[in-house]
Each structure stands twice: as C-alpha cells, then as structure tokens.
VOGU-3710 file (C-alpha; in Angstrom, 3 decimals, decimal comma):
1> xxxxxxxxxx> 0,000/0,000/0,000  1,254/3,455/-0,900  1,888/5,859/1,995  -0,227/8,440/0,118  -3,835/7,338/0,628  -7,300/8,853/0,206  -9,521/9,294/3,266  -13,026/10,672/3,632  -13,128/13,768/5,818  -16,470/15,579/6,227
11> xxxxxxxxxx> -17,819/13,876/3,136  -14,836/14,803/0,938  -11,825/12,686/-0,062  -8,470/14,093/0,981  -4,955/12,787/0,521  -3,229/11,600/3,669  0,312/10,533/4,479  0,228/7,224/6,337  2,656/7,292/9,261  2,781/3,503/9,651
21> xxxxxxxxxx> 2,435/3,957/13,436  -0,324/3,318/15,907  -1,739/6,336/17,759  0,242/5,628/20,915  3,545/5,182/19,072  2,819/8,238/16,925  2,244/10,432/19,991  5,676/9,524/21,402  7,615/9,782/18,122  9,529/12,677/16,603
31> xxxxxxxxxx> 6,968/12,954/13,807  4,947/15,380/15,909  7,881/17,801/15,820  8,215/17,531/12,033  4,618/18,630/11,531  5,844/22,186/12,095  8,071/22,058/9,000  6,819/24,004/6,014  5,465/22,536/2,785  5,921/24,178/-0,616
41> xxxxxxxxxx> 3,557/24,583/-3,543  5,464/25,508/-6,697  3,281/26,661/-9,575  4,096/26,517/-13,262  4,652/30,268/-13,331  7,351/30,008/-10,665  5,220/31,100/-7,719  6,273/29,458/-4,439  3,849/29,283/-1,532  4,326/27,867/1,929
51> xxxxxxxxxx> 1,701/25,945/3,850  1,693/23,712/6,922  0,199/20,407/7,954  -1,691/20,656/11,233  -4,284/17,902/11,121  -4,090/14,152/11,677  -6,640/11,403/11,280  -6,925/7,844/12,558  -7,895/5,135/10,057  -8,078/1,363/10,102
61> xxxxxxxxxx> -5,361/-0,451/8,149  -7,062/-3,500/6,713  -3,772/-5,182/5,725  -2,373/-5,039/9,266  -5,685/-5,134/11,097  -4,961/-2,150/13,348  -5,571/1,577/13,707  -2,916/3,901/12,347  -2,410/7,636/12,228  -2,453/9,549/8,955
71> xxxxxxxxxx> -1,378/13,139/8,329  -3,927/15,113/6,348  -2,376/16,853/3,334  -5,402/18,989/2,438  -4,962/17,923/-1,178  -7,912/16,310/-2,893  -6,096/15,060/-5,980  -2,356/14,567/-5,692  -0,029/11,874/-6,948  3,625/11,212/-5,971
81> xxxxxxxxxx> 6,116/11,595/-8,773  7,174/8,041/-7,990  3,608/6,991/-8,784  4,012/8,208/-12,359  5,914/4,989/-13,067  3,488/2,184/-13,916  4,928/-0,348/-11,495  3,700/-3,941/-11,418  1,921/-3,604/-14,796  2,467/-4,906/-18,284
91> xxxxxxxxxx> 4,074/-1,658/-19,385  7,487/-3,295/-19,288  6,441/-5,806/-21,916  4,369/-3,391/-23,927  6,953/-0,636/-24,046  9,192/-2,806/-26,201  6,830/-3,168/-29,144  3,481/-1,412/-28,640  3,539/2,114/-30,130  0,646/3,122/-27,918
101> xxxxxxxxxx> 2,600/2,132/-24,822  5,581/4,135/-26,050  3,399/7,195/-26,549  1,969/6,822/-23,048  5,474/6,526/-21,611  6,561/9,610/-23,544  3,657/11,628/-22,128  4,506/10,518/-18,572  8,181/11,416/-19,022  7,401/14,893/-20,308
111> xxxxxxxxxx> 5,053/15,435/-17,382  7,751/14,255/-14,950  10,433/16,539/-16,382  8,075/19,508/-16,549  7,153/19,176/-12,870  10,733/18,649/-11,776  11,808/21,704/-13,766  9,564/23,778/-11,460  11,771/22,760/-8,507  14,952/23,506/-10,441
121> xxxxxxxxxx> 13,690/26,950/-11,431  12,758/27,770/-7,830  16,149/26,539/-6,680  18,042/28,644/-9,224  16,068/31,745/-8,226  16,915/31,182/-4,560  13,366/30,384/-3,498  14,517/26,908/-2,390  17,760/26,369/-0,501  20,385/23,786/-1,411
131> xxxxxxxxxx> 19,851/21,967/1,899  16,107/21,690/1,245  16,712/20,543/-2,336  19,168/17,860/-1,141  16,705/16,776/1,574  14,002/16,350/-1,069  16,337/14,118/-3,114  16,892/11,996/0,003  13,107/11,541/0,470  11,649/11,545/-3,070
141> xxxxxxxxxx> 8,174/10,572/-1,875  7,824/14,173/-0,673  7,438/15,303/-4,328  3,777/15,251/-5,407  1,900/16,464/-8,450  -1,361/18,279/-7,673  -3,941/18,439/-10,418  -4,646/22,003/-11,427  -8,077/23,540/-11,050  -10,369/23,655/-14,112
151> xxxxxxxxxx> -7,969/21,499/-16,070  -5,081/23,948/-15,662  -1,415/23,148/-15,286  -0,383/21,012/-12,362  1,518/22,324/-9,358  4,463/20,631/-7,675  3,951/19,941/-3,973  6,992/19,418/-1,743  6,114/17,933/1,629  8,507/18,262/4,616
161> xxxxxxxxxx> 11,309/15,800/3,723  12,005/14,891/7,347  8,368/14,059/7,976  8,063/11,946/4,838  11,328/10,122/5,494  10,269/9,180/9,019  6,919/7,847/7,805  8,120/5,991/4,721  10,947/4,213/6,557  8,749/3,136/9,479
171> xxxxxxxxxx> 8,187/-0,186/7,693  10,754/-2,107/5,668  8,300/-3,228/2,987  7,159/0,351/2,309  10,725/1,677/2,328  11,844/-0,994/-0,164  9,139/0,121/-2,588  8,890/3,873/-2,123  12,265/5,007/-0,815  15,494/3,018/-1,265
181> xxxxxxxxxx> 15,189/2,189/-5,002  14,999/5,916/-5,865  17,597/7,422/-3,487  21,326/7,718/-4,089  23,041/5,710/-1,278  25,361/8,648/-0,559  22,939/11,472/-1,239  24,175/13,409/1,796  27,810/13,440/0,566  27,822/13,419/-3,230
191> xxxxxxxxxx> 27,316/16,576/-5,306  23,722/17,680/-5,521  23,728/17,147/-9,283  24,565/13,447/-8,796  21,823/12,916/-6,199  19,168/14,630/-8,346  20,244/12,955/-11,596  20,133/9,521/-9,938  16,552/10,109/-8,785  15,421/11,346/-12,199
201> xxxxxxxxxx> 17,212/8,534/-14,019  15,705/5,787/-11,837  12,227/7,257/-12,186  12,665/7,661/-15,964  13,825/4,042/-16,214  10,731/2,879/-14,317  8,424/4,990/-16,484  9,824/3,337/-19,626  10,226/-0,274/-18,476  7,598/-0,499/-15,733
211> xxxxxxxxxx> 10,084/-1,513/-12,999  12,912/0,199/-11,071  16,400/-0,488/-12,411  17,612/-1,985/-9,111  16,218/-4,693/-6,850  17,317/-6,578/-3,729  18,225/-9,865/-5,403  21,335/-11,524/-3,974  22,082/-13,038/-7,396  22,766/-10,236/-9,902
221> xxxxxxxxxx> 19,874/-9,596/-12,328  17,677/-12,258/-10,718  13,998/-11,568/-10,085  12,725/-10,999/-6,537  9,480/-12,728/-5,611  7,080/-11,771/-2,850  8,741/-13,931/-0,198  12,209/-12,478/-0,766  11,087/-8,871/-1,265  11,118/-8,095/2,475
231> xxxxxxxxxx> 13,649/-10,735/3,480  16,192/-10,039/6,171  19,004/-7,936/4,737  16,991/-6,827/1,710  17,792/-3,152/2,316  21,527/-3,770/2,517  21,426/-5,975/-0,588  19,497/-3,343/-2,537  21,963/-0,610/-1,587  24,868/-2,874/-2,499
241> xxxxxxxxxx> 23,307/-3,622/-5,884  23,028/0,117/-6,510  26,681/0,620/-5,590  27,730/-2,246/-7,860  25,690/-0,827/-10,753  23,609/-3,995/-11,191  21,005/-2,920/-13,730  20,204/-3,672/-17,342  20,877/-0,675/-19,594  17,651/0,936/-20,636
251> xxxxxxxxxx> 18,423/0,564/-24,359  18,372/-3,217/-23,911  15,000/-3,037/-22,180  13,571/-0,688/-24,819  15,450/-0,691/-28,141  13,118/1,989/-29,520  14,595/4,569/-27,121  16,690/7,332/-28,705  20,425/6,703/-28,102  21,030/10,217/-26,719
261> xxxxxxxxxx> 18,175/9,907/-24,232  19,227/6,382/-23,240  22,773/7,605/-22,597  21,441/10,331/-20,263  19,501/7,766/-18,232  22,447/5,336/-18,024  24,785/8,142/-16,941  22,395/9,112/-14,159  22,118/5,516/-12,946  25,876/5,054/-12,939
271> xxxxxxxxxx> 26,314/8,088/-10,652  26,065/5,764/-7,629  28,124/2,898/-9,016  31,474/2,347/-7,294  30,885/4,999/-4,601  31,085/4,205/-0,899  30,965/0,707/0,522  28,356/-1,700/1,716  29,737/-1,274/5,215  28,515/2,318/5,291
281> xxxxxxxxxx> 24,907/1,168/5,197  25,171/-1,191/8,160  21,887/-2,666/9,202  18,455/-1,332/8,306  18,504/1,013/11,271  21,923/2,330/10,281  20,679/3,094/6,778  17,741/5,039/8,171  20,001/6,897/10,596  22,270/7,972/7,754
291> xxxxxxxxxx> 19,262/9,269/5,848  17,960/11,162/8,903  21,387/12,694/9,452  21,521/13,903/5,867  18,278/15,804/6,485  19,464/17,293/9,771  16,895/15,614/12,001  18,837/16,608/15,080  17,456/20,129/14,767  14,309/21,662/13,310
301> xxxxxxxxxx> 15,159/24,376/10,836  12,414/25,747/8,650  13,815/29,201/7,985  16,440/27,953/5,508  13,879/26,794/2,908  13,848/30,200/1,213  17,130/32,056/1,784  17,341/35,690/0,805  20,375/35,468/-1,414  22,941/32,854/-2,346
311> xxxxxxxxxx> 24,653/31,406/-5,391  23,126/28,054/-6,261  25,445/25,269/-7,489  24,891/24,306/-11,106  22,889/21,203/-12,032  24,001/20,609/-15,633  23,002/16,965/-15,950  19,608/17,416/-14,301  18,818/20,454/-16,449  19,818/18,553/-19,580
321> xxxxxxxxxx> 17,503/15,703/-18,652  14,635/18,039/-17,779  15,046/19,848/-21,103  13,535/16,729/-22,688  10,108/18,019/-21,688  10,249/19,966/-24,961  7,730/18,435/-27,360  10,165/18,836/-30,254  12,671/16,410/-28,723  11,722/12,788/-29,480
331> xxxxxxxxxx> 12,173/10,003/-26,927  11,554/7,005/-29,173  12,356/6,216/-32,790  10,218/4,429/-35,366  6,821/5,111/-33,767  4,049/4,715/-36,313  0,668/4,858/-34,714  -1,264/4,285/-37,913  0,944/1,411/-38,918  -2,003/-1,013/-38,848
341> xxxxxxxxxx> -5,130/0,370/-40,549  -8,409/0,073/-38,674  -10,771/-2,647/-39,734  -13,795/-1,502/-41,816  -16,969/-3,460/-41,373  -18,052/-2,999/-45,003  -14,773/-3,947/-46,722  -14,765/-6,558/-49,355  -13,220/-9,963/-48,837  -10,377/-9,278/-51,257
351> xxxxxxxxxx> -9,444/-6,094/-49,473  -9,289/-7,912/-46,171  -6,886/-10,467/-47,591  -4,615/-7,710/-48,911  -4,481/-6,113/-45,463  -3,712/-9,420/-43,744  -0,356/-9,807/-45,497  1,293/-6,655/-44,007  -0,053/-7,595/-40,599  1,516/-11,038/-40,756
361> xxxxxxxxxx> 4,824/-9,582/-41,944  4,815/-7,060/-39,085  4,164/-9,839/-36,568  7,000/-11,919/-37,969  9,351/-8,937/-37,892  8,292/-8,129/-34,318  8,952/-11,737/-33,294  12,431/-11,618/-34,844  13,222/-8,302/-33,176  12,016/-9,662/-29,853
371> xxxxxxxxxx> 14,218/-12,749/-30,209  17,274/-10,648/-31,073  16,557/-8,317/-28,175  16,222/-11,241/-25,762  19,478/-12,758/-27,026  21,320/-9,466/-26,531  19,785/-9,120/-23,077  20,820/-12,646/-22,049  24,368/-12,102/-23,345  24,681/-8,875/-21,371
381> xxxxxxxxxx> 23,337/-10,445/-18,165  25,664/-13,437/-18,447  28,736/-11,283/-18,998  27,839/-8,700/-16,346  26,944/-11,396/-13,805  30,426/-12,916/-14,106  32,079/-9,518/-13,771  30,052/-8,555/-10,696  30,542/-11,977/-9,102  34,302/-11,620/-9,465
391> xxxxxxxxxx> 34,157/-8,103/-8,051  32,130/-9,213/-5,036  34,356/-12,221/-4,463  37,418/-9,987/-4,385  35,726/-7,512/-2,041  34,412/-10,261/0,256  37,779/-12,013/0,441  40,029/-8,976/0,202  41,665/-9,749/3,555  42,408/-13,329/2,597
401> xxxxxxxxxx> 43,646/-12,272/-0,820  45,941/-9,676/0,726  47,284/-12,238/3,195  47,817/-14,748/0,380  49,588/-12,091/-1,670  51,889/-11,253/1,224  52,560/-14,958/1,743  53,331/-15,427/-1,945  55,710/-12,481/-1,892  57,412/-13,896/1,195
411> xxxxxxxxxx> 57,722/-17,312/-0,469  59,132/-15,719/-3,596  61,690/-13,802/-1,530  62,656/-16,954/0,366  62,906/-19,001/-2,817  64,964/-16,272/-4,460  67,282/-16,218/-1,459  67,583/-20,002/-1,597  68,337/-19,933/-5,307  70,920/-17,198/-4,822
421> xxxxxxxxxx> 72,462/-19,169/-1,974  72,560/-22,363/-4,025  74,022/-20,602/-7,023  76,529/-18,707/-4,924  79,989/-20,311/-5,096  81,228/-21,840/-1,806  83,647/-20,014/0,443  86,424/-22,433/-0,498  86,035/-21,921/-4,251  89,451/-21,550/-5,877
431> xxxxxxxxxx> 91,352/-22,470/-2,694  93,897/-25,260/-2,433  93,584/-28,077/0,073  96,375/-26,654/2,238  94,730/-23,211/2,200  91,429/-24,722/3,331  93,112/-26,516/6,240  95,066/-23,404/7,228  91,894/-21,286/7,096  90,047/-23,796/9,253
441> xxxxxxxxxx> 92,650/-23,876/12,038  93,058/-20,100/11,867  89,294/-19,850/12,471  89,628/-22,277/15,402  92,236/-19,962/16,903  89,951/-16,889/16,477  86,674/-18,640/17,456  85,173/-17,858/14,014  82,353/-20,394/13,758  81,170/-19,068/10,384
451> xxxxxxxxxx> 84,384/-20,035/8,643  84,433/-23,412/10,401  80,949/-24,221/9,090  81,814/-23,060/5,579  85,080/-25,038/5,364  83,804/-28,412/6,618  81,371/-31,119/5,580  79,747/-34,035/7,379  80,205/-32,424/10,840  83,951/-32,740/10,566
461> xxxxxxxxxx> 84,475/-29,915/13,101  82,754/-31,789/15,937  86,146/-32,199/17,654  86,322/-28,431/18,241  82,691/-27,234/18,098  81,842/-27,723/21,763  84,996/-26,047/23,036  84,633/-23,113/20,665  81,007/-22,473/21,597  81,842/-22,556/25,314
471> xxxxxxxxxx> 84,801/-20,190/24,971  82,928/-17,837/22,635  79,931/-17,463/24,950  82,119/-17,111/28,039  84,357/-14,524/26,430  81,509/-12,384/25,086  79,673/-12,511/28,412  82,748/-11,450/30,375  83,583/-8,713/27,873  80,080/-7,275/28,173
481> xxxxxxxxxx> 80,104/-7,461/31,981  83,719/-6,551/32,793  84,217/-4,217/29,795  87,754/-5,381/29,054  89,645/-7,755/26,809  89,358/-11,392/27,911  91,271/-13,554/25,422  94,741/-12,634/24,176  96,345/-14,433/21,268  99,706/-16,146/21,839
491> xxxxxxxxxx> 101,443/-13,370/19,880  99,743/-10,665/21,966  100,709/-12,486/25,176  104,326/-12,803/24,076  104,416/-9,047/23,305  103,159/-8,373/26,845  105,935/-10,563/28,215  108,503/-8,669/26,192  107,105/-5,359/27,455  107,435/-6,508/31,069
501> xxxxxxxxxx> 110,946/-7,852/30,343  112,114/-4,543/28,872  110,777/-2,638/31,886  112,672/-4,804/34,384  115,361/-7,067/32,920  115,054/-10,631/34,211  118,471/-12,180/34,936  119,359/-15,227/32,923  120,105/-18,459/34,765  123,711/-18,666/33,399
511> xxxxxxxxxx> 124,775/-15,089/34,256  126,321/-13,856/37,524  125,574/-10,141/38,069  128,155/-9,086/40,702  126,697/-5,626/41,133  123,263/-7,083/41,744  124,747/-9,553/44,231  126,484/-6,723/46,043  123,310/-4,680/46,048  121,414/-7,683/47,294
521> xxxxxxxxxx> 123,929/-8,171/50,080  123,600/-4,550/51,119  119,880/-4,769/51,209  119,741/-8,164/52,897  121,972/-7,085/55,736  124,632/-8,921/57,527  122,904/-12,304/57,253  122,908/-12,172/53,443  126,477/-10,965/53,335  127,612/-14,060/55,143
531> xxxxxxxxxx> 125,741/-16,369/52,671  127,606/-18,149/49,872  127,603/-16,450/46,403  125,475/-19,219/44,830  122,660/-18,676/47,322  122,786/-14,920/46,787  122,469/-15,397/43,036  119,519/-17,775/43,373  117,777/-15,413/45,773  118,243/-12,518/43,364
541> xxxxxxxxxx> 116,912/-14,527/40,401  113,820/-15,582/42,330  113,118/-12,003/43,329  113,386/-10,784/39,753  111,249/-13,692/38,427  108,501/-12,997/40,944  108,513/-9,337/39,963  108,390/-10,327/36,285  105,421/-12,653/36,777  103,454/-9,990/38,654
551> xxxxxxxxxx> 104,166/-7,474/35,923  102,868/-9,818/33,191  99,785/-10,775/35,203  99,049/-7,112/35,801  99,328/-6,389/32,079  96,838/-9,196/31,357  94,313/-7,447/33,618  92,422/-10,612/34,542  92,452/-11,943/30,990  93,800/-15,189/29,633
561> xxxxxxxxxx> 95,261/-16,684/26,481  93,608/-18,581/23,655  94,799/-19,340/20,158  96,942/-21,502/17,905  100,660/-21,171/17,157  103,265/-23,126/15,240  100,801/-24,439/12,661  102,385/-26,959/10,270  100,566/-28,779/7,459  102,243/-31,747/5,742
571> xxxxxxxxxx> 100,622/-34,053/3,163  100,337/-37,621/4,420  101,211/-40,759/2,545  97,523/-41,519/2,002  95,954/-39,471/-0,782  93,701/-36,691/0,455  95,027/-36,830/4,015  97,232/-34,299/5,792  99,176/-34,234/9,053  98,499/-31,032/10,971
581> xxxxxxxxxx> 100,660/-30,154/13,981  100,208/-27,072/16,159  100,195/-25,721/19,694  96,767/-25,078/21,178  96,677/-22,404/23,915  93,680/-22,936/26,211  92,444/-20,760/29,131  92,450/-23,646/31,622  93,855/-23,785/35,166  96,087/-26,657/36,218
591> xxxxxxxxxx> 94,843/-28,748/39,136  97,257/-27,077/41,584  96,404/-23,565/40,389  92,675/-24,304/40,449  92,928/-25,432/44,071  94,963/-22,355/44,984  92,473/-20,032/43,337  89,589/-21,725/45,149  91,319/-21,252/48,488  91,995/-17,617/47,663
601> xxxxxxxxxx> 88,320/-17,075/46,853  87,229/-18,647/50,135  89,646/-16,463/52,030  88,438/-13,380/50,167  84,849/-14,069/51,187  85,872/-14,064/54,845  87,704/-10,723/54,676  86,267/-7,192/54,237  85,398/-6,119/50,706  88,261/-3,659/50,291
611> xxxxxxxxxx> 90,811/-6,199/51,531  89,476/-8,954/49,264  89,561/-6,632/46,246  93,165/-5,740/46,958  94,128/-9,395/47,324  92,363/-10,460/44,158  94,007/-7,621/42,245  97,365/-9,142/43,165  96,606/-12,640/41,907  99,621/-14,811/41,233
621> xxxxxxxxxx> 98,326/-17,007/38,378  96,024/-16,991/35,398  94,342/-19,874/33,518  96,443/-21,198/30,672  97,685/-24,502/29,300  99,578/-25,145/26,079  98,898/-28,437/24,323  100,862/-29,929/21,475  98,417/-31,509/19,009  98,709/-33,690/15,952
631> xxxxxxxxxx> 95,546/-34,074/13,830  94,983/-36,188/10,751  92,768/-34,250/8,319  91,035/-35,570/5,219  90,183/-33,092/2,446  87,331/-33,951/0,043  86,228/-32,299/-3,203  82,595/-31,237/-3,692  81,624/-29,656/-7,030  85,174/-28,616/-7,707
641> xxxxxxxxxx> 85,864/-27,094/-4,257  87,807/-28,524/-1,337  86,290/-29,104/2,082  87,472/-30,789/5,275  85,660/-34,090/5,540  87,273/-35,783/8,548  89,445/-34,669/11,498  91,101/-37,320/13,671  93,177/-36,540/16,774  96,471/-38,473/16,587
651> xxxxxxxxxx> 98,317/-36,867/19,522  97,667/-34,376/22,314  100,370/-33,708/24,938  100,943/-30,917/27,464  103,700/-28,443/26,586  103,042/-26,026/29,502  100,662/-27,050/32,271  100,364/-23,758/34,186  100,934/-20,047/34,055  104,065/-20,395/36,254
661> xxxxxxxxxx> 105,639/-22,817/33,803  104,695/-20,598/30,889  106,168/-17,453/32,472  109,336/-19,255/33,473  109,758/-20,405/29,871  109,166/-16,862/28,641  111,841/-15,565/31,056  114,484/-17,787/29,489  116,887/-16,457/26,885  115,538/-16,814/23,314
671> xxxxxxxxxx> 117,925/-19,647/22,509  116,802/-21,692/25,519  113,041/-21,261/25,085  110,889/-24,294/24,236  109,546/-24,923/20,744  106,021/-23,637/21,405  107,447/-20,132/22,081  109,569/-20,003/18,983  108,172/-18,165/16,028  106,066/-15,775/18,150
//
C-alpha cells in the first residue's frame, strides 16, 4: 500500500500521508515535531507558496488489522512523482513493441520533467535552498503532483522531507518500494547534481520499463518474488546492488529509445556505481540513521527553505535531462501509430486479404526483433553477472587475498634467497687443500664459527665445536660485563711478556751479576752478606722472576690466552690426508692452580670487601695450558671445491701445564726457550 492514501473527511476525499504507526507510538515519536516544517507549492509560473500540515486522522489499516495515524495533506487530488511509473503492470512488456505504450510513456516522461523543472527553477532563483533541495532528493516521496483547477497546469507539492522520510521508513516493505530504489546511497555526501540525476534517471527508467532499475536480489539480475522482497538484509542488498551498478541498460529493455536519451539515463544511474561501501549502510537502522542525518533531524530548521540570497550550485546533468520536456525532442524512434489500418466493417473480402499480409509480416518482424533483443539481453546479463561476481568475491575475500599475496611475496623472496644461496659459489672456491686446512685452524684460533661451518662437511668440526662455543659465549659474556679484553692471542701475550721484560730485565740463569749480588747483600743485611755467592744469586733470580710474573699478570688485567701457534701442514702418505701439527693455547687452570684459586676465593669471602679486592688484584696465576696436538685431516672435493671431511686426533700432549711454567719459559733467553714459544 502506498503511503499516500485517500480518506473521507467531512464527506470529501483528501490525501493523507500514512505514518505507519499506531496512535500511541505516533504520539511519542519525533513525527509530531516535524509537523511544524513548512510545505511548498510551486506553480508553473514560478510562484512558491508555503503551507503547513496541522491535522491528523486515525484510520483502520485493513492489511495489518490495526488503527494507524495519517497526516492530512489537504490535497484532494495529488499523486507522488514516484507513482508516475506504472509499477507492477504490463508496461514493461508493452513498451518494447506497442507504439501506444511508447506514446503513453513519452507523455509521462514529459510530465515528470516539466514538474521537476519547477523545482529547479525555484532553486536557481533562490526560493529553495540547497539543503532543502538535497533533503528532497533523500526523500523523493515528498514530491507530489497536484492536479490544477479547471484542467489547468499542475503544481508541484513538496512535503517536509524529514516528515516523509520518518513515515516511509517506518516499515521495511514500504521503504523498499517507495524510498530506497529511488535514493542515491550517498545522497548526503555526493554533489547535488549526482543525487538529483540519480533520482530522475531511476524514475525515468521505471516509467519506460515499468520496474525500477535496481532490486534486492542476492544473485545479480535475478527476479525478486514476494517472499524475498522483504527478506532479512533486503535493504543492505538493494543498496549494495546500486553501488555495484547492477542494472540492465535501458536501451536493452527498450530498443526503440533514442540513443542520446538512453545515454542520459544510463549516466544518471551510474552516478552511484562504485561509490562508498556496503559497510557504510550497516543494518536497516543504520541506513535510516544515515538518511535522517543527511536531512538534519537533530534540529528543526524551517527558515532555511527560502534564503534571501545565495549562489546556487549548477545542475548541468539534471537540467539537460529536464530539457527533454520539450515536445520537439523525441524520446523514441520508429513510432508509427497508424501502422495497422483500422478494420472496416463494409470492406470486401479481397481487401481484407490484402491487409492481412502486411499484418503477418509485421508480426513476424516483431517476433524476430524480440528474439534478437532477448538474445542481446541474455548475453549482457551473463557477462555482467560474471564480472560482478568476481568483483564481489574480491571484495568479500580482500583480507584473505591480501594475506595470500603477502605470503606469496614472502615465499618468492625466500625461494629467491635459496636460489641465490645455491648458485653462490662456496667459500672455499678456488682455494687449495692446504689453504682450506690453514683457514680452518686459523678460524679455530679466532673462534670464528662461520668459517668453520663453511670449510667443513659431514660435521667434521665436531672435535672443536663444543669447546669453541663454550669459549665464545664465556668470552663475550665477560667482555660485556667486565668491559675489558678477555682472550689474548699467543702473539699478543708474548708481546706483553717482552714489554714486562724490557721494563725490568730478568736475569738469565747462566749469568752472575756481581753488582746485583752486592746490592742484594747490602739490602739483605749482615745475614745475606755471610751467605755463599750461589745462594745470593739464586735469591736474586727468584726475586726478579717474581717481579716479572706480577708485571705480566698485571698487564693481562684478569684476561687469559687462547689461540693456535706453530701451525704446520704436511701431506700424508695416504691421498687426500694431511698431518696437521700445532700448539693449542687454552684458558684452563692446572689442578694445583685451580685449588689455589679456590682457596683464595674462600679467604676473600671471609675478609672485608676492600681487603678482598686488593688481594684479588694481586693474583699470582692466570688460567692457561699449552697443548701440542697432531691431527689427521682428510680433504674432500665437492663440485670442484675442497672441504674438510674428517678430522682425527692423533696426539695431544701438554707443553706447559700452568701459568708459572709458561712465564718461566718466557723468562728464558731466546735460545733456551721451548719450541712452542719459537716463532712468536
């Protein structure tokens, strides 16, 4: 049922606006406030008059079986502009072929454009504000055509848009028929020209084809029956169909339409395609709230309907469409009303047979045209349905598609890195077998685990991996905590020894410094003077050695020694095998030194902090052992490059078991030093 109904008041029929609400609900709604908004009557001569609605009536709604409130419009004969479209009739089928139907549609279109041009003229003169014009486009049921008195020209009636919008959206079924199909989904944000052109285009489409261009079908271009018309989510689906531009072009529905006029209608319908998102409509209530907000329902403003002076935005498309009300501009092509001559009752039999032939030919031609039109329509629907289905699939699964794209990119990057790594030549490319072995043991001496992994195959470095990891972690932890150097190489340690030696010359065991003995006797007193010369020399050497050890330990600063020295690589008798001999310096205490250090730590814990710090600063040993090692190394060839395949320990003996032994060896003359110190 249309919201505009006729009701008998005092014996006369008046138009009423059905509110869709019972009296109790109506009394507590905001509709009572909107009754104070002004209505407009726009005449053909441009005269604009205001009037108000101040009367309501209660009537019985037979469809719902209840009393409802209607708002009296004080109009005896008025029709909504939406009602100009012959909905739910056979006009859609007749408009394709029947010339009479085309002429009727042409008359309705000219009437529609003529009435709408009244509103445009009032808007351009400043009699109607832009806000009021936009509000009318958001509630098109507020536009009515009132029949003129004595057969005169009709007037355009504009009811309060807020009032109409509240009444027409009170029920979903009414809103789906008289509101949402005709309103631009973003009428409150888009340019006014787009909102108005969309309304005119949809109404023009319905006047020609007998049905609105958009429906609420979930499947594109499918028909909507009575059960699905008011189904849950129908409003959101209808708005989404409008945004996706799901409509059949009017030239396919009516091939007789002039191409220029058809292009105007299609351009107006496409004004809403691709704008906004389905998420902006939300649920049915959200869609209504957006429409109310566009009309400014939060405040009642009636003074801005007719502003004194302002520059109105241009409406080029709407004015171009409304210019079609000119009788000289044709809407349809090939209309021949007298195409079939009228039958004469007194015609002869021969004449009737002559007239039958053109009629049969016209029917055959019409059948062929209808078949071609249906084929073109089916082809368009099939193609457009696939395109829209793909578009909706992408929009519905955009998050998954984006995640899959990111995953694909990540996989491509990983695969590219793997390919680059596989195609990259190995670290040992171009190196000889001896160079590979030398590089490996050099990396062992510097704790470089990267080189060790690159130079070996088949876990050949297992003999040294555990030790290297332990020393590397310990050294880095101590460096970060103590902020000093922890591991010195054998060469660096030997340089420290030489620095301490140059500062205070250590006497050699085979020299007899008389001056030092005399000085020692003077310092030692009478008891030393009476001692034999050999004892004096030994005492002096011990004193100097102790001083030398303390100087070296002080230069180490709590550090230790790690590294490899004396590396020798000799090919073995077996092909691919090498004998590798070297000295391995390890930061390890001897058993005696470890016990002494433990006792010193226990004693330090029992003394005051300052005293323990002083004692620890004067430590007499540091962790070090020098091992002589002999490894048997097998070198294998993989893709033209050498790698270490096997490492076997053939010998491992102690060359220096403690820091005391090491320092004593360093104090010897160069010629008397052991082999592990030579070459440093």
